[in-house]
Biotite code that builds the C-alpha atoms (Angstrom):
import biotite.structure as struc

atoms = struc.array([
    struc.Atom([79.233, 95.676, 77.344], chain_id="A", res_id=1, res_name="UNK", atom_name="CA", element="C"),
    struc.Atom([79.757, 93.208, 80.635], chain_id="A", res_id=2, res_name="UNK", atom_name="CA", element="C"),
    struc.Atom([77.452, 94.751, 83.112], chain_id="A", res_id=3, res_name="UNK", atom_name="CA", element="C"),
    struc.Atom([77.712, 93.500, 86.781], chain_id="A", res_id=4, res_name="UNK", atom_name="CA", element="C"),
    struc.Atom([75.012, 90.712, 86.446], chain_id="A", res_id=5, res_name="UNK", atom_name="CA", element="C"),
    struc.Atom([76.851, 89.170, 83.395], chain_id="A", res_id=6, res_name="UNK", atom_name="CA", element="C"),
    struc.Atom([80.566, 89.584, 85.383], chain_id="A", res_id=7, res_name="UNK", atom_name="CA", element="C"),
    struc.Atom([79.044, 87.975, 88.298], chain_id="A", res_id=8, res_name="UNK", atom_name="CA", element="C"),
    struc.Atom([77.278, 85.215, 86.417], chain_id="A", res_id=9, res_name="UNK", atom_name="CA", element="C"),
    struc.Atom([80.651, 84.093, 84.713], chain_id="A", res_id=10, res_name="UNK", atom_name="CA", element="C"),
    struc.Atom([82.394, 84.367, 88.328], chain_id="A", res_id=11, res_name="UNK", atom_name="CA", element="C"),
    struc.Atom([79.904, 81.985, 89.197], chain_id="A", res_id=12, res_name="UNK", atom_name="CA", element="C"),
    struc.Atom([80.492, 79.727, 86.482], chain_id="A", res_id=13, res_name="UNK", atom_name="CA", element="C"),
    struc.Atom([76.666, 79.281, 86.276], chain_id="A", res_id=14, res_name="UNK", atom_name="CA", element="C"),
    struc.Atom([74.186, 77.775, 83.737], chain_id="A", res_id=15, res_name="UNK", atom_name="CA", element="C"),
    struc.Atom([72.020, 80.003, 82.309], chain_id="A", res_id=16, res_name="UNK", atom_name="CA", element="C"),
    struc.Atom([67.935, 79.274, 81.213], chain_id="A", res_id=17, res_name="UNK", atom_name="CA", element="C"),
    struc.Atom([67.535, 81.084, 78.088], chain_id="A", res_id=18, res_name="UNK", atom_name="CA", element="C"),
    struc.Atom([63.567, 82.062, 76.452], chain_id="A", res_id=19, res_name="UNK", atom_name="CA", element="C"),
    struc.Atom([61.142, 79.962, 74.743], chain_id="A", res_id=20, res_name="UNK", atom_name="CA", element="C"),
    struc.Atom([60.230, 81.727, 71.230], chain_id="A", res_id=21, res_name="UNK", atom_name="CA", element="C"),
    struc.Atom([56.859, 83.127, 72.938], chain_id="A", res_id=22, res_name="UNK", atom_name="CA", element="C"),
    struc.Atom([59.343, 84.379, 75.790], chain_id="A", res_id=23, res_name="UNK", atom_name="CA", element="C"),
    struc.Atom([62.150, 86.119, 73.966], chain_id="A", res_id=24, res_name="UNK", atom_name="CA", element="C"),
    struc.Atom([62.644, 89.433, 72.905], chain_id="A", res_id=25, res_name="UNK", atom_name="CA", element="C"),
    struc.Atom([65.432, 90.738, 69.871], chain_id="A", res_id=26, res_name="UNK", atom_name="CA", element="C"),
    struc.Atom([66.402, 93.792, 72.047], chain_id="A", res_id=27, res_name="UNK", atom_name="CA", element="C"),
    struc.Atom([70.342, 93.619, 72.707], chain_id="A", res_id=28, res_name="UNK", atom_name="CA", element="C"),
    struc.Atom([70.661, 95.558, 75.685], chain_id="A", res_id=29, res_name="UNK", atom_name="CA", element="C"),
    struc.Atom([69.114, 94.555, 79.130], chain_id="A", res_id=30, res_name="UNK", atom_name="CA", element="C"),
    struc.Atom([66.367, 96.813, 80.608], chain_id="A", res_id=31, res_name="UNK", atom_name="CA", element="C"),
    struc.Atom([67.900, 95.965, 84.263], chain_id="A", res_id=32, res_name="UNK", atom_name="CA", element="C"),
    struc.Atom([71.313, 95.965, 84.031], chain_id="A", res_id=33, res_name="UNK", atom_name="CA", element="C"),
    struc.Atom([72.111, 97.781, 80.864], chain_id="A", res_id=34, res_name="UNK", atom_name="CA", element="C"),
    struc.Atom([74.706, 95.265, 79.238], chain_id="A", res_id=35, res_name="UNK", atom_name="CA", element="C"),
    struc.Atom([74.810, 93.676, 75.839], chain_id="A", res_id=36, res_name="UNK", atom_name="CA", element="C"),
    struc.Atom([72.522, 90.709, 74.985], chain_id="A", res_id=37, res_name="UNK", atom_name="CA", element="C"),
    struc.Atom([73.353, 88.330, 72.345], chain_id="A", res_id=38, res_name="UNK", atom_name="CA", element="C"),
    struc.Atom([70.518, 88.803, 69.869], chain_id="A", res_id=39, res_name="UNK", atom_name="CA", element="C"),
    struc.Atom([67.639, 86.212, 70.246], chain_id="A", res_id=40, res_name="UNK", atom_name="CA", element="C"),
    struc.Atom([68.780, 85.498, 73.873], chain_id="A", res_id=41, res_name="UNK", atom_name="CA", element="C"),
    struc.Atom([66.954, 88.399, 75.751], chain_id="A", res_id=42, res_name="UNK", atom_name="CA", element="C"),
    struc.Atom([63.984, 87.653, 77.457], chain_id="A", res_id=43, res_name="UNK", atom_name="CA", element="C"),
    struc.Atom([60.770, 89.747, 77.334], chain_id="A", res_id=44, res_name="UNK", atom_name="CA", element="C"),
    struc.Atom([60.624, 92.343, 80.210], chain_id="A", res_id=45, res_name="UNK", atom_name="CA", element="C"),
    struc.Atom([57.460, 90.607, 81.252], chain_id="A", res_id=46, res_name="UNK", atom_name="CA", element="C"),
    struc.Atom([57.843, 87.091, 81.170], chain_id="A", res_id=47, res_name="UNK", atom_name="CA", element="C"),
    struc.Atom([61.619, 88.170, 82.969], chain_id="A", res_id=48, res_name="UNK", atom_name="CA", element="C"),
    struc.Atom([60.013, 90.708, 85.563], chain_id="A", res_id=49, res_name="UNK", atom_name="CA", element="C"),
    struc.Atom([57.198, 90.017, 88.152], chain_id="A", res_id=50, res_name="UNK", atom_name="CA", element="C"),
    struc.Atom([54.666, 92.499, 89.173], chain_id="A", res_id=51, res_name="UNK", atom_name="CA", element="C"),
    struc.Atom([56.195, 92.547, 92.427], chain_id="A", res_id=52, res_name="UNK", atom_name="CA", element="C"),
    struc.Atom([59.390, 93.686, 91.564], chain_id="A", res_id=53, res_name="UNK", atom_name="CA", element="C"),
    struc.Atom([60.033, 97.297, 92.734], chain_id="A", res_id=54, res_name="UNK", atom_name="CA", element="C"),
    struc.Atom([63.555, 98.527, 91.330], chain_id="A", res_id=55, res_name="UNK", atom_name="CA", element="C"),
    struc.Atom([61.794, 100.146, 88.128], chain_id="A", res_id=56, res_name="UNK", atom_name="CA", element="C"),
    struc.Atom([63.142, 103.216, 88.384], chain_id="A", res_id=57, res_name="UNK", atom_name="CA", element="C"),
    struc.Atom([66.722, 101.790, 88.683], chain_id="A", res_id=58, res_name="UNK", atom_name="CA", element="C"),
    struc.Atom([66.863, 100.051, 85.423], chain_id="A", res_id=59, res_name="UNK", atom_name="CA", element="C"),
    struc.Atom([70.009, 101.065, 83.315], chain_id="A", res_id=60, res_name="UNK", atom_name="CA", element="C"),
    struc.Atom([68.263, 100.748, 79.850], chain_id="A", res_id=61, res_name="UNK", atom_name="CA", element="C"),
    struc.Atom([64.334, 101.969, 80.045], chain_id="A", res_id=62, res_name="UNK", atom_name="CA", element="C"),
    struc.Atom([63.814, 101.968, 76.730], chain_id="A", res_id=63, res_name="UNK", atom_name="CA", element="C"),
    struc.Atom([64.722, 98.055, 76.139], chain_id="A", res_id=64, res_name="UNK", atom_name="CA", element="C"),
    struc.Atom([62.401, 95.388, 76.341], chain_id="A", res_id=65, res_name="UNK", atom_name="CA", element="C"),
    struc.Atom([64.593, 92.806, 76.983], chain_id="A", res_id=66, res_name="UNK", atom_name="CA", element="C"),
    struc.Atom([66.172, 91.268, 80.191], chain_id="A", res_id=67, res_name="UNK", atom_name="CA", element="C"),
    struc.Atom([69.456, 89.515, 79.883], chain_id="A", res_id=68, res_name="UNK", atom_name="CA", element="C"),
    struc.Atom([69.838, 85.718, 81.238], chain_id="A", res_id=69, res_name="UNK", atom_name="CA", element="C"),
    struc.Atom([71.833, 86.533, 83.970], chain_id="A", res_id=70, res_name="UNK", atom_name="CA", element="C"),
    struc.Atom([69.729, 89.283, 85.288], chain_id="A", res_id=71, res_name="UNK", atom_name="CA", element="C"),
    struc.Atom([66.978, 86.840, 85.231], chain_id="A", res_id=72, res_name="UNK", atom_name="CA", element="C"),
    struc.Atom([69.381, 84.577, 86.987], chain_id="A", res_id=73, res_name="UNK", atom_name="CA", element="C"),
    struc.Atom([69.826, 86.699, 90.104], chain_id="A", res_id=74, res_name="UNK", atom_name="CA", element="C"),
    struc.Atom([65.856, 87.782, 90.285], chain_id="A", res_id=75, res_name="UNK", atom_name="CA", element="C"),
    struc.Atom([65.241, 84.094, 91.054], chain_id="A", res_id=76, res_name="UNK", atom_name="CA", element="C"),
    struc.Atom([64.479, 82.385, 94.081], chain_id="A", res_id=77, res_name="UNK", atom_name="CA", element="C"),
    struc.Atom([64.672, 78.488, 92.440], chain_id="A", res_id=78, res_name="UNK", atom_name="CA", element="C"),
    struc.Atom([68.426, 79.880, 91.023], chain_id="A", res_id=79, res_name="UNK", atom_name="CA", element="C"),
    struc.Atom([69.380, 80.353, 94.194], chain_id="A", res_id=80, res_name="UNK", atom_name="CA", element="C"),
    struc.Atom([68.374, 77.406, 95.654], chain_id="A", res_id=81, res_name="UNK", atom_name="CA", element="C"),
    struc.Atom([69.978, 75.187, 92.989], chain_id="A", res_id=82, res_name="UNK", atom_name="CA", element="C"),
    struc.Atom([73.062, 77.300, 93.904], chain_id="A", res_id=83, res_name="UNK", atom_name="CA", element="C"),
    struc.Atom([72.929, 76.512, 97.333], chain_id="A", res_id=84, res_name="UNK", atom_name="CA", element="C"),
    struc.Atom([72.208, 72.762, 97.006], chain_id="A", res_id=85, res_name="UNK", atom_name="CA", element="C"),
    struc.Atom([75.070, 72.597, 94.614], chain_id="A", res_id=86, res_name="UNK", atom_name="CA", element="C"),
    struc.Atom([77.814, 73.785, 97.241], chain_id="A", res_id=87, res_name="UNK", atom_name="CA", element="C"),
    struc.Atom([76.409, 70.673, 99.683], chain_id="A", res_id=88, res_name="UNK", atom_name="CA", element="C"),
    struc.Atom([77.198, 71.579, 103.379], chain_id="A", res_id=89, res_name="UNK", atom_name="CA", element="C"),
    struc.Atom([77.016, 75.644, 103.778], chain_id="A", res_id=90, res_name="UNK", atom_name="CA", element="C"),
    struc.Atom([75.433, 77.817, 106.193], chain_id="A", res_id=91, res_name="UNK", atom_name="CA", element="C"),
    struc.Atom([73.432, 79.449, 103.262], chain_id="A", res_id=92, res_name="UNK", atom_name="CA", element="C"),
    struc.Atom([69.666, 79.099, 103.705], chain_id="A", res_id=93, res_name="UNK", atom_name="CA", element="C"),
    struc.Atom([67.172, 78.352, 100.996], chain_id="A", res_id=94, res_name="UNK", atom_name="CA", element="C"),
    struc.Atom([63.332, 79.127, 101.320], chain_id="A", res_id=95, res_name="UNK", atom_name="CA", element="C"),
    struc.Atom([60.160, 80.295, 99.274], chain_id="A", res_id=96, res_name="UNK", atom_name="CA", element="C"),
    struc.Atom([61.630, 84.078, 99.700], chain_id="A", res_id=97, res_name="UNK", atom_name="CA", element="C"),
    struc.Atom([65.224, 83.511, 100.179], chain_id="A", res_id=98, res_name="UNK", atom_name="CA", element="C"),
    struc.Atom([67.061, 84.583, 96.965], chain_id="A", res_id=99, res_name="UNK", atom_name="CA", element="C"),
    struc.Atom([70.289, 86.120, 96.041], chain_id="A", res_id=100, res_name="UNK", atom_name="CA", element="C"),
    struc.Atom([69.081, 89.454, 97.385], chain_id="A", res_id=101, res_name="UNK", atom_name="CA", element="C"),
    struc.Atom([68.851, 88.155, 101.095], chain_id="A", res_id=102, res_name="UNK", atom_name="CA", element="C"),
    struc.Atom([72.831, 87.679, 101.326], chain_id="A", res_id=103, res_name="UNK", atom_name="CA", element="C"),
    struc.Atom([75.642, 90.164, 100.561], chain_id="A", res_id=104, res_name="UNK", atom_name="CA", element="C"),
    struc.Atom([78.187, 89.185, 97.644], chain_id="A", res_id=105, res_name="UNK", atom_name="CA", element="C"),
    struc.Atom([81.530, 89.014, 96.855], chain_id="A", res_id=106, res_name="UNK", atom_name="CA", element="C"),
    struc.Atom([82.305, 88.250, 93.269], chain_id="A", res_id=107, res_name="UNK", atom_name="CA", element="C"),
    struc.Atom([85.512, 87.509, 91.622], chain_id="A", res_id=108, res_name="UNK", atom_name="CA", element="C"),
    struc.Atom([87.500, 85.189, 89.103], chain_id="A", res_id=109, res_name="UNK", atom_name="CA", element="C"),
    struc.Atom([85.790, 81.770, 89.483], chain_id="A", res_id=110, res_name="UNK", atom_name="CA", element="C"),
    struc.Atom([85.307, 82.752, 93.331], chain_id="A", res_id=111, res_name="UNK", atom_name="CA", element="C"),
    struc.Atom([82.238, 83.513, 95.407], chain_id="A", res_id=112, res_name="UNK", atom_name="CA", element="C"),
    struc.Atom([80.675, 83.908, 98.786], chain_id="A", res_id=113, res_name="UNK", atom_name="CA", element="C"),
    struc.Atom([78.292, 85.507, 101.287], chain_id="A", res_id=114, res_name="UNK", atom_name="CA", element="C"),
    struc.Atom([80.306, 87.224, 103.861], chain_id="A", res_id=115, res_name="UNK", atom_name="CA", element="C"),
    struc.Atom([79.078, 87.969, 107.525], chain_id="A", res_id=116, res_name="UNK", atom_name="CA", element="C"),
    struc.Atom([79.917, 91.163, 109.060], chain_id="A", res_id=117, res_name="UNK", atom_name="CA", element="C"),
    struc.Atom([82.881, 89.915, 110.790], chain_id="A", res_id=118, res_name="UNK", atom_name="CA", element="C"),
    struc.Atom([84.020, 88.430, 107.346], chain_id="A", res_id=119, res_name="UNK", atom_name="CA", element="C"),
    struc.Atom([83.898, 91.709, 105.666], chain_id="A", res_id=120, res_name="UNK", atom_name="CA", element="C"),
    struc.Atom([86.223, 93.171, 108.072], chain_id="A", res_id=121, res_name="UNK", atom_name="CA", element="C"),
    struc.Atom([88.768, 90.544, 106.710], chain_id="A", res_id=122, res_name="UNK", atom_name="CA", element="C"),
    struc.Atom([87.755, 90.982, 103.058], chain_id="A", res_id=123, res_name="UNK", atom_name="CA", element="C"),
    struc.Atom([88.043, 94.721, 103.305], chain_id="A", res_id=124, res_name="UNK", atom_name="CA", element="C"),
    struc.Atom([91.461, 94.516, 104.633], chain_id="A", res_id=125, res_name="UNK", atom_name="CA", element="C"),
    struc.Atom([92.658, 92.273, 101.828], chain_id="A", res_id=126, res_name="UNK", atom_name="CA", element="C"),
    struc.Atom([90.385, 92.208, 98.796], chain_id="A", res_id=127, res_name="UNK", atom_name="CA", element="C"),
    struc.Atom([90.793, 89.500, 96.360], chain_id="A", res_id=128, res_name="UNK", atom_name="CA", element="C"),
    struc.Atom([92.419, 89.680, 93.165], chain_id="A", res_id=129, res_name="UNK", atom_name="CA", element="C"),
    struc.Atom([90.995, 92.030, 90.474], chain_id="A", res_id=130, res_name="UNK", atom_name="CA", element="C"),
    struc.Atom([88.069, 92.566, 88.966], chain_id="A", res_id=131, res_name="UNK", atom_name="CA", element="C"),
    struc.Atom([85.876, 91.864, 91.501], chain_id="A", res_id=132, res_name="UNK", atom_name="CA", element="C"),
    struc.Atom([82.276, 93.257, 92.601], chain_id="A", res_id=133, res_name="UNK", atom_name="CA", element="C"),
    struc.Atom([81.339, 93.770, 96.769], chain_id="A", res_id=134, res_name="UNK", atom_name="CA", element="C"),
    struc.Atom([77.694, 93.792, 97.532], chain_id="A", res_id=135, res_name="UNK", atom_name="CA", element="C"),
    struc.Atom([76.909, 94.547, 101.214], chain_id="A", res_id=136, res_name="UNK", atom_name="CA", element="C"),
    struc.Atom([73.024, 93.729, 102.141], chain_id="A", res_id=137, res_name="UNK", atom_name="CA", element="C"),
    struc.Atom([71.805, 95.242, 105.231], chain_id="A", res_id=138, res_name="UNK", atom_name="CA", element="C"),
    struc.Atom([68.202, 94.626, 104.862], chain_id="A", res_id=139, res_name="UNK", atom_name="CA", element="C"),
    struc.Atom([68.329, 91.574, 102.584], chain_id="A", res_id=140, res_name="UNK", atom_name="CA", element="C"),
    struc.Atom([65.441, 92.570, 100.990], chain_id="A", res_id=141, res_name="UNK", atom_name="CA", element="C"),
    struc.Atom([66.572, 94.524, 97.868], chain_id="A", res_id=142, res_name="UNK", atom_name="CA", element="C"),
    struc.Atom([68.151, 93.652, 94.518], chain_id="A", res_id=143, res_name="UNK", atom_name="CA", element="C"),
    struc.Atom([71.633, 95.106, 94.606], chain_id="A", res_id=144, res_name="UNK", atom_name="CA", element="C"),
    struc.Atom([73.828, 92.960, 92.505], chain_id="A", res_id=145, res_name="UNK", atom_name="CA", element="C"),
    struc.Atom([72.729, 94.566, 89.043], chain_id="A", res_id=146, res_name="UNK", atom_name="CA", element="C"),
    struc.Atom([73.569, 98.013, 90.621], chain_id="A", res_id=147, res_name="UNK", atom_name="CA", element="C"),
    struc.Atom([76.664, 96.926, 91.955], chain_id="A", res_id=148, res_name="UNK", atom_name="CA", element="C"),
    struc.Atom([80.360, 98.345, 90.134], chain_id="A", res_id=149, res_name="UNK", atom_name="CA", element="C"),
    struc.Atom([83.263, 96.085, 88.808], chain_id="A", res_id=150, res_name="UNK", atom_name="CA", element="C"),
    struc.Atom([85.995, 97.146, 90.752], chain_id="A", res_id=151, res_name="UNK", atom_name="CA", element="C"),
    struc.Atom([89.541, 96.838, 89.474], chain_id="A", res_id=152, res_name="UNK", atom_name="CA", element="C"),
    struc.Atom([91.975, 97.595, 92.030], chain_id="A", res_id=153, res_name="UNK", atom_name="CA", element="C"),
    struc.Atom([92.663, 96.090, 95.651], chain_id="A", res_id=154, res_name="UNK", atom_name="CA", element="C"),
    struc.Atom([93.493, 99.662, 97.093], chain_id="A", res_id=155, res_name="UNK", atom_name="CA", element="C"),
    struc.Atom([90.782, 101.765, 95.336], chain_id="A", res_id=156, res_name="UNK", atom_name="CA", element="C"),
    struc.Atom([87.390, 99.942, 95.039], chain_id="A", res_id=157, res_name="UNK", atom_name="CA", element="C"),
    struc.Atom([83.501, 100.686, 94.884], chain_id="A", res_id=158, res_name="UNK", atom_name="CA", element="C"),
    struc.Atom([81.370, 99.124, 97.594], chain_id="A", res_id=159, res_name="UNK", atom_name="CA", element="C"),
    struc.Atom([77.605, 98.171, 97.024], chain_id="A", res_id=160, res_name="UNK", atom_name="CA", element="C"),
    struc.Atom([76.265, 98.977, 100.665], chain_id="A", res_id=161, res_name="UNK", atom_name="CA", element="C"),
    struc.Atom([72.316, 98.463, 100.855], chain_id="A", res_id=162, res_name="UNK", atom_name="CA", element="C"),
    struc.Atom([71.234, 101.464, 98.339], chain_id="A", res_id=163, res_name="UNK", atom_name="CA", element="C"),
    struc.Atom([74.460, 103.566, 98.361], chain_id="A", res_id=164, res_name="UNK", atom_name="CA", element="C"),
    struc.Atom([77.802, 103.246, 96.501], chain_id="A", res_id=165, res_name="UNK", atom_name="CA", element="C"),
    struc.Atom([80.962, 103.883, 98.482], chain_id="A", res_id=166, res_name="UNK", atom_name="CA", element="C"),
    struc.Atom([84.335, 104.311, 96.577], chain_id="A", res_id=167, res_name="UNK", atom_name="CA", element="C"),
    struc.Atom([86.847, 103.148, 99.377], chain_id="A", res_id=168, res_name="UNK", atom_name="CA", element="C"),
    struc.Atom([90.213, 103.475, 100.105], chain_id="A", res_id=169, res_name="UNK", atom_name="CA", element="C"),
    struc.Atom([91.816, 100.230, 101.634], chain_id="A", res_id=170, res_name="UNK", atom_name="CA", element="C"),
    struc.Atom([94.323, 102.513, 103.395], chain_id="A", res_id=171, res_name="UNK", atom_name="CA", element="C"),
    struc.Atom([92.296, 105.053, 104.611], chain_id="A", res_id=172, res_name="UNK", atom_name="CA", element="C"),
    struc.Atom([89.608, 102.005, 105.850], chain_id="A", res_id=173, res_name="UNK", atom_name="CA", element="C"),
    struc.Atom([92.335, 100.197, 107.789], chain_id="A", res_id=174, res_name="UNK", atom_name="CA", element="C"),
    struc.Atom([93.022, 103.524, 109.697], chain_id="A", res_id=175, res_name="UNK", atom_name="CA", element="C"),
    struc.Atom([89.401, 104.626, 110.610], chain_id="A", res_id=176, res_name="UNK", atom_name="CA", element="C"),
    struc.Atom([88.904, 100.488, 111.417], chain_id="A", res_id=177, res_name="UNK", atom_name="CA", element="C"),
    struc.Atom([92.157, 100.619, 113.755], chain_id="A", res_id=178, res_name="UNK", atom_name="CA", element="C"),
    struc.Atom([90.795, 103.705, 115.852], chain_id="A", res_id=179, res_name="UNK", atom_name="CA", element="C"),
    struc.Atom([87.330, 102.754, 115.872], chain_id="A", res_id=180, res_name="UNK", atom_name="CA", element="C"),
    struc.Atom([87.607, 99.413, 117.146], chain_id="A", res_id=181, res_name="UNK", atom_name="CA", element="C"),
    struc.Atom([89.878, 100.875, 119.857], chain_id="A", res_id=182, res_name="UNK", atom_name="CA", element="C"),
    struc.Atom([86.961, 103.319, 120.738], chain_id="A", res_id=183, res_name="UNK", atom_name="CA", element="C"),
    struc.Atom([84.522, 100.701, 120.158], chain_id="A", res_id=184, res_name="UNK", atom_name="CA", element="C"),
    struc.Atom([86.311, 98.128, 122.731], chain_id="A", res_id=185, res_name="UNK", atom_name="CA", element="C"),
    struc.Atom([86.684, 101.303, 125.441], chain_id="A", res_id=186, res_name="UNK", atom_name="CA", element="C"),
    struc.Atom([82.616, 100.491, 125.671], chain_id="A", res_id=187, res_name="UNK", atom_name="CA", element="C"),
    struc.Atom([81.078, 102.876, 123.575], chain_id="A", res_id=188, res_name="UNK", atom_name="CA", element="C"),
    struc.Atom([78.350, 101.789, 121.010], chain_id="A", res_id=189, res_name="UNK", atom_name="CA", element="C"),
    struc.Atom([78.942, 101.713, 117.481], chain_id="A", res_id=190, res_name="UNK", atom_name="CA", element="C"),
    struc.Atom([76.119, 103.675, 117.191], chain_id="A", res_id=191, res_name="UNK", atom_name="CA", element="C"),
    struc.Atom([77.325, 106.367, 119.585], chain_id="A", res_id=192, res_name="UNK", atom_name="CA", element="C"),
    struc.Atom([81.009, 106.496, 117.545], chain_id="A", res_id=193, res_name="UNK", atom_name="CA", element="C"),
    struc.Atom([79.357, 107.132, 114.157], chain_id="A", res_id=194, res_name="UNK", atom_name="CA", element="C"),
    struc.Atom([76.737, 109.683, 115.293], chain_id="A", res_id=195, res_name="UNK", atom_name="CA", element="C"),
    struc.Atom([79.066, 111.545, 117.773], chain_id="A", res_id=196, res_name="UNK", atom_name="CA", element="C"),
    struc.Atom([76.267, 111.061, 120.533], chain_id="A", res_id=197, res_name="UNK", atom_name="CA", element="C"),
    struc.Atom([77.618, 109.624, 123.364], chain_id="A", res_id=198, res_name="UNK", atom_name="CA", element="C"),
    struc.Atom([76.310, 107.905, 126.738], chain_id="A", res_id=199, res_name="UNK", atom_name="CA", element="C"),
    struc.Atom([77.750, 110.335, 129.253], chain_id="A", res_id=200, res_name="UNK", atom_name="CA", element="C"),
    struc.Atom([77.935, 107.674, 131.898], chain_id="A", res_id=201, res_name="UNK", atom_name="CA", element="C"),
    struc.Atom([80.471, 105.960, 129.505], chain_id="A", res_id=202, res_name="UNK", atom_name="CA", element="C"),
    struc.Atom([82.516, 109.112, 129.011], chain_id="A", res_id=203, res_name="UNK", atom_name="CA", element="C"),
    struc.Atom([82.944, 109.434, 132.788], chain_id="A", res_id=204, res_name="UNK", atom_name="CA", element="C"),
    struc.Atom([83.899, 105.838, 133.274], chain_id="A", res_id=205, res_name="UNK", atom_name="CA", element="C"),
    struc.Atom([86.407, 106.143, 130.196], chain_id="A", res_id=206, res_name="UNK", atom_name="CA", element="C"),
    struc.Atom([87.643, 109.640, 131.458], chain_id="A", res_id=207, res_name="UNK", atom_name="CA", element="C"),
    struc.Atom([86.930, 112.711, 129.856], chain_id="A", res_id=208, res_name="UNK", atom_name="CA", element="C"),
    struc.Atom([90.667, 112.937, 128.319], chain_id="A", res_id=209, res_name="UNK", atom_name="CA", element="C"),
    struc.Atom([90.771, 109.795, 126.788], chain_id="A", res_id=210, res_name="UNK", atom_name="CA", element="C"),
    struc.Atom([86.957, 110.165, 125.452], chain_id="A", res_id=211, res_name="UNK", atom_name="CA", element="C"),
    struc.Atom([88.170, 113.646, 123.936], chain_id="A", res_id=212, res_name="UNK", atom_name="CA", element="C"),
    struc.Atom([91.264, 112.389, 122.531], chain_id="A", res_id=213, res_name="UNK", atom_name="CA", element="C"),
    struc.Atom([89.561, 109.773, 120.476], chain_id="A", res_id=214, res_name="UNK", atom_name="CA", element="C"),
    struc.Atom([86.058, 112.154, 119.564], chain_id="A", res_id=215, res_name="UNK", atom_name="CA", element="C"),
    struc.Atom([88.676, 114.720, 118.151], chain_id="A", res_id=216, res_name="UNK", atom_name="CA", element="C"),
    struc.Atom([89.731, 112.395, 115.324], chain_id="A", res_id=217, res_name="UNK", atom_name="CA", element="C"),
    struc.Atom([86.468, 111.274, 114.737], chain_id="A", res_id=218, res_name="UNK", atom_name="CA", element="C"),
    struc.Atom([84.802, 114.222, 114.900], chain_id="A", res_id=219, res_name="UNK", atom_name="CA", element="C"),
    struc.Atom([87.203, 115.007, 111.615], chain_id="A", res_id=220, res_name="UNK", atom_name="CA", element="C"),
    struc.Atom([86.117, 111.960, 110.266], chain_id="A", res_id=221, res_name="UNK", atom_name="CA", element="C"),
    struc.Atom([82.168, 112.183, 110.744], chain_id="A", res_id=222, res_name="UNK", atom_name="CA", element="C"),
    struc.Atom([82.724, 115.234, 108.182], chain_id="A", res_id=223, res_name="UNK", atom_name="CA", element="C"),
    struc.Atom([85.379, 114.174, 105.805], chain_id="A", res_id=224, res_name="UNK", atom_name="CA", element="C"),
    struc.Atom([85.156, 110.296, 105.504], chain_id="A", res_id=225, res_name="UNK", atom_name="CA", element="C"),
    struc.Atom([81.486, 109.392, 106.433], chain_id="A", res_id=226, res_name="UNK", atom_name="CA", element="C"),
    struc.Atom([80.832, 106.787, 103.703], chain_id="A", res_id=227, res_name="UNK", atom_name="CA", element="C"),
    struc.Atom([84.177, 104.697, 105.247], chain_id="A", res_id=228, res_name="UNK", atom_name="CA", element="C"),
    struc.Atom([82.880, 105.545, 108.759], chain_id="A", res_id=229, res_name="UNK", atom_name="CA", element="C"),
    struc.Atom([79.555, 104.011, 107.798], chain_id="A", res_id=230, res_name="UNK", atom_name="CA", element="C"),
    struc.Atom([81.324, 100.702, 106.298], chain_id="A", res_id=231, res_name="UNK", atom_name="CA", element="C"),
    struc.Atom([83.451, 100.456, 109.555], chain_id="A", res_id=232, res_name="UNK", atom_name="CA", element="C"),
    struc.Atom([81.014, 100.876, 111.794], chain_id="A", res_id=233, res_name="UNK", atom_name="CA", element="C"),
    struc.Atom([79.323, 98.024, 109.923], chain_id="A", res_id=234, res_name="UNK", atom_name="CA", element="C"),
    struc.Atom([81.880, 95.697, 110.108], chain_id="A", res_id=235, res_name="UNK", atom_name="CA", element="C"),
    struc.Atom([84.195, 96.750, 113.129], chain_id="A", res_id=236, res_name="UNK", atom_name="CA", element="C"),
    struc.Atom([84.506, 93.748, 115.545], chain_id="A", res_id=237, res_name="UNK", atom_name="CA", element="C"),
    struc.Atom([84.876, 93.966, 119.634], chain_id="A", res_id=238, res_name="UNK", atom_name="CA", element="C"),
    struc.Atom([87.321, 91.724, 121.098], chain_id="A", res_id=239, res_name="UNK", atom_name="CA", element="C"),
    struc.Atom([86.313, 89.367, 123.404], chain_id="A", res_id=240, res_name="UNK", atom_name="CA", element="C"),
    struc.Atom([86.077, 89.673, 126.927], chain_id="A", res_id=241, res_name="UNK", atom_name="CA", element="C"),
    struc.Atom([86.508, 93.585, 126.206], chain_id="A", res_id=242, res_name="UNK", atom_name="CA", element="C"),
    struc.Atom([83.977, 94.706, 128.467], chain_id="A", res_id=243, res_name="UNK", atom_name="CA", element="C"),
    struc.Atom([85.672, 92.809, 131.341], chain_id="A", res_id=244, res_name="UNK", atom_name="CA", element="C"),
    struc.Atom([88.798, 94.759, 130.830], chain_id="A", res_id=245, res_name="UNK", atom_name="CA", element="C"),
])
């Protein structure tokens, strides 16, 4: 079985580090991602996973004693540093603690990028050709790649959004985004639109009738499309000079 970690490494066309004789396990299933491992290429669990790793309860094959080279690759700070250096000029950063978990990711055939919030907006509206993986890191502290899912459609796809998994319909996302940005550009905060807790002074400034027309729609979406609405809230953008209109 090709796991998300294994698919992502193929998209990067990255070279993998294989274990030494002392470090290798003969198990053929990855403890972390659940993917298949060619016998003799898996790392022993203790050699691959540090004592500070906090996602033990997220392992896909807890009965296994092996970790695939792909998961070892994405758990490493050094592999991230080498990858960023291979890109040359880039906005991606490296440090003693910066790693793959520090960024959001899009993986598709021979393509990888680490989108900003604004870039996520356009990517979700116009996804790459499938298959692909979307990983949205909010805290930049959690290992999410091995917990993501591979998507096979541009119209209905998975998004790993921090701890949550969203199944997004692109048409619905576009509809909610359009209305959200109109509301946002009227001067309401993202948090208020998502929660329904508005600043009363802003309601009076915009006008009760206009606010109510928008709020009636969002009241339904909070009840029926909350996951999509959360993703919209994350990446919606305000027009330049919108507050001056």
